[in-house]
N, C-alpha and C positions, 0 to 999 in steps of 0.2 A: 516340515516343522508342524507340530501340533500346537494349537492354541485353545485354551479354555476360555469361553466367553462368559462375561457377566450377564445377568438378566437384561440389563440396559443395552448392552451391545447386541444381544439377540433381538431385542425389540427394534433397535435401529436397523439391523440387517433386514428384518421383515419389512420395515417401513420403506426401505430403499430397494426392495427386491425387484422393482420394475427396471432398475438400472442394470441388472445382470446377476450372475451367480455371486455368491458370497466372496469368492476369491477375487473376482474383478472389483467388487465394491471396496474391499480392503485395500487392493492395489491403488485404486483411485484416491482413497483417503490418504494413503501413505505418500503418494505423489503430491497431493495438496500440501501435506505437512512439510515435505521437502522444499517445495516452492516457497511456502511461507517462511521457512527458516532462512532461506537465502534473502528474501525481501526484508525480513526483520534485521538481519545482519548488516544490511546496507543503510538502515535508517540512521539519520543524524541525531546527535544529541541536540538539545535545545541551544546550548552554548555555541556549538559549531554552526548551527543554522543562523543564529544571530550574527556571529562573526562574518559569515559569508554575505549576509544581507548588507551589513555595514560596509564591507569591502566593495560590493557592487555599487553602493550608494556613492562612494568616494569617486568612482570613475565616471559616473554619469552626471551630467549637468544640463541645464536648460539654456546654456549659452548666454547667460545674463538676463533671460526673460523670467518673468514671474508667472505664477500659476494664473493670475488674473489676466495677464497678457495673452496667454494661450487660450483661455476661455473666450476672451473678446475676439481673438483671431478666428476661433471656431464659429462665432456668431456671424461673421462676414459672409 
């Protein structure tokens, strides 16, 4: 496959020439894009994150203790 590079792309390839030949640099960049795409696809929306936090909050309790009780216990 032949690719025509823009001036900016050529500048970047020269800047990263210490990493290897252009083909290797392009491959590394594409691998990074693929990994980012997977990570972005797994991100939660704000609403889903809030719902999960609230659900966790319902299941956890201090067993009748207050935060002040815990702080005082820690001071002992």
